N, C-alpha and C positions, 0 to 999 in steps of 0.2 A: 229752627229759627234762633238767631243769636240772642243772648241775654241783653237787656236794655237798661240804660241808666239815663235818668232825666234830671235836668237842673231847673231851677226856678227862673222865670223871666217876667218882664213887664207885660202890661195889657197889650193886645194886638193893635195894630194900626192899619188903616186902609191902604192896600197895595196900590201903587201908582199905575200898575198894569193889569189890574183885575178888579172885579166887583167886591165890595166889602163883605158879602156873604160867602165868599170863597177864599179863605185864607191861603196865601201862597206858601208852599213848602219847597225847600231845596233839599233834595235827597241825594246823598253822596255815598257811593260804595263801589269798590272795584269788582264786586261779584255781580255779574249780569243777571243771574237768576233772582238775587235778592232785590235788585233794582226793579225787575219786572213785576215781582209779586207785590212789593210795597207800593209801587206806582198804581197798580190796579186797586189795591185795598184803599189807599189814600184818596184816589180819584173817586172811587165808588162812595166814599164817605164825605164827599163835598169839598175836597181840597183841590186847588190848582197846583200841579206838581211839575217841578223842573228837575232834571236828573243830571248828575255828573259822575263820571266813572273814575276820576282821579282828582288829585288836589288842584292841579293847574286848571282843569275845567271848572271846578268849584270856585276858585278864586276869580276866574273870569266872569262867572255868573254873578257872584257877590258884588263885583265891581260895576256891573252894568244894570242890575235889577234890584228891586226891593223885595224882601221876604219877611214873612211873619214867623216862620218856623224853619229851623235847620234840623234835619235828621241825618246823622253821619256815622259811618263806621270809624272806629278808633285806629285800626291798622289798615293802611292802604298803600303799599304793603308794609311800609316802615312803621315801627311803633311811634306814636305821637303825631302821625299825619292828620288824624282827626282833630287834634288840638290846634294844628295850624289853621284848619278851616274854621274852628270855633273862634280863634283869635281874630281872624279876618271878619267874621260875621259880627263879632262884638264891636269891632271898629266901625263897620259900615252900617249896621242895624242894631244898636245897643239894646233895643227893646224886644228883639226876636227871642222866641223860645228856642232853646237848643236841647236836642236829645242825642246823646252819644250811645252807641251800642257796640258790643264786643262779643266775638265768638270765643274769646280766650278766658280761661278760668281765673287768671290772676286779677280778680276784681279789686283787691285792696290796692294794688299798684296803680291800676287804672283810675280808681277813685282819687288817690292822692295826686295823680297828675292832673286830673280834671279840676280838682279844687284850686289849683294854681290859677285857673282861668275863669272859673264860674263861682257863683255865690253858694249854692247848695247842691249836693249830690244825693239823689235817692236811688239806692241800688236795689233793684228788684229783678227777679227772673220773669220779666214781662214777655208775653207772646204777642203775636199779631193782633189777637182779639182784644188786648188791653192797650195797644199803642194809641188807638184813636181816643180812648178815654183819657189817657195821660196828656196827650196834646191839647185836647179841649179843656181839661182842667187847668192846665198851665196858661192857656190863652185867656181863660176867664178869671183866674185867681192869682195870676203871677204877681210877684213883688217887684218893686223898682230896684234895679241894680244900683249898688253904691257907685259913686263916681270912680272911674279908673284913674290910677296914678300913672301919669305919663312921664317917662324919662327919655332923655336923649340917648342916642347910641353911645356917645362919649361918656355920659354919666354911668350907664350900665357897665361899660368896660372898665371904667375907673373903679366903680364899686366892687366889681367881680374879678378884678385883676388877679388877686391871689388864688381864688378858686379856679380860675382859668389856667393859671400856671400849674397848679396841682393836677388838674385834669390832663394837661399836656405832659407833665412828668410821668403820670401813670401810663399814658400811651407809650412813651419811650421805654419805660420799664417792661411793658408787655410785649415789646417787639425788639428784643436785644439783637436780633440778627441784622436789622436794618441800620441801627446806630450802635455799633459794637464797641466804640471807644469807652473804656471803663472810667467813670468819673463819679465823685461824690455828688449828692443831690445839690448842694450849695454851688459847686463849681458848674454843674450842668445848667442851673437856672440863673446864674449870676447876671446874665445880660438882659433877662426878661423884664425886670421892673422898669429899667430905662426905656426899653423898647415900647412897653405899654404907655409910658408917659409921652413918648413921641407920637404914638398912634392916636392917643386921646387929644393931644395938641393939634394934630392934623385934622381931626374931626371938628374941633372947636374953631379952628382958624383954617378953613378949607382953601385949597388952591384948585385951579381948573385942572380937571383930569387931562392927562397928556402933558402937563407942564412938568419940567424936570423937578423932581422932588428935592427938598432941602438936604444938604449933606449932613450925615450923621457920624460924628467922630466915634460915637459908641459902637455903631455898626462896623466901622473900619477896624476898631480895636478888637471887636468880637471875631472878625474873620482871622486876624493874626493869632488870637488866642486859641481858636479852634484848631489851627494848624499845629500849634505847639502841643495841643492836647491829644493829638493823634487822629483827628477827624480826617475823612476824605471829603472831596468836593461833593460827592453823592450824599454823604451823611449830612452835610451842611444844607443841601437842598431839601432833604427829607425832613429835617427838624423844622424847617420853615413851613413846609407843607402841613405837617402835623399841627403846628401852631395855628395856622389859619383854620384848620378843622376845629380845634378847641375854641377859638374865638367865635366861630359861627355857631357852635353848639351853645355857647353862652347866650348869644342873641336868641337862638331858638328857645332856650329855657326861659327867656324873659320876653317872649313875643307879645304877651298880653299887656306889657307896659310900654311898648314901642309905638311911636307915631308912624303908621304905615306910609305916610306921604314922604318921609325922609329916610325910610329904611334902605331902599335900593341905593340911594346916593351914599349913605353911610357904608354899606357893604362894599361898594366899588372903591371908596376912599381907603378902607381898611386893606383890601386886597392890593391896591396900588402902593400903599405905604410899606406893607410887609414885603412885597416884591422889590421895591426900591431898596429897602434895607438889605435884602438878600443879595442884590446886585453889588452893593457896596461891600458886603461881607466877602463875596466871591472875589472881587477885585483885590482886596487886601490879602485874602487867603492865597491867591495865585502869586501875588507879589512876594509874599513870605516864602512860598515854595521856590520861586526863582532865586531869591536871595540865598536860600539854603543850598540850592544846586550850584550857584556860582561860588559860594564859599567852599563847598566840597571840591569843586573842580580846581579851585586855586590851591587847596591843600594837597590834592593828589597830583598836581601837575609836576613834571620833572623840574628840578631846580637847575637853573643855568649857572654855570661856574665861570667866573671871569678868569682868563688865562693870566 
């Protein structure tokens, strides 16, 4: 049985879909055998159990039902999946007890990650026989969670722009075969501060999705610059893709601070803006390539001599 970690939570509340003497538990794990065993144990001990085999199923249940307890694996199968479920539960049912368990030995790393999203972490090598005791104690003696600090997606990106740029740069360094043009770090990242300012502005002053995005002189200039720096069109596309990955990782790291009701709209706006800027970069990149080709053709063309 995996080791278990539990955090504090507020007093239980009556479930809207079950009697008050049967606290409702959401059990989340991608291991079918664990789901089966824990469901039997929890049901036998007086809990009403709903199961989810992955994050998407868990989020759907959290969005449609009320729970008193969350029991979730930390890795399903990606590291941090359990924290996504915790964040959603914190938003939907802030007084719910949350228990996170992990079969992996790196408990210090897991505890540090969970601390970003919960109040207190108690790390114990808990077995099935102790799980019921932990849940009941938390339900009976849980503490009120402090108020969450909610930030807009724009505020998070603005606050974390430098760390996101550094994360992107590290990704580029770790995959030199994809972006092989040799550049100093300052030259590689020169366009990103302005790009982030424009993304943040797009989030704060939204336009309808599908509307032609605002022209960006900075993006046009970046496309021309990358051509002179030895980039290929494929490299330009790849650096944009890697940037979106870094941006979305920043949002993932700050999931406990985001208002879930606006998260999807923000993600769509970010993707649309970054893609729009890539389109403008590519247009100027190609135009620069054509200008170079025309200049070369003119230089190498035979000279006509006047008789």
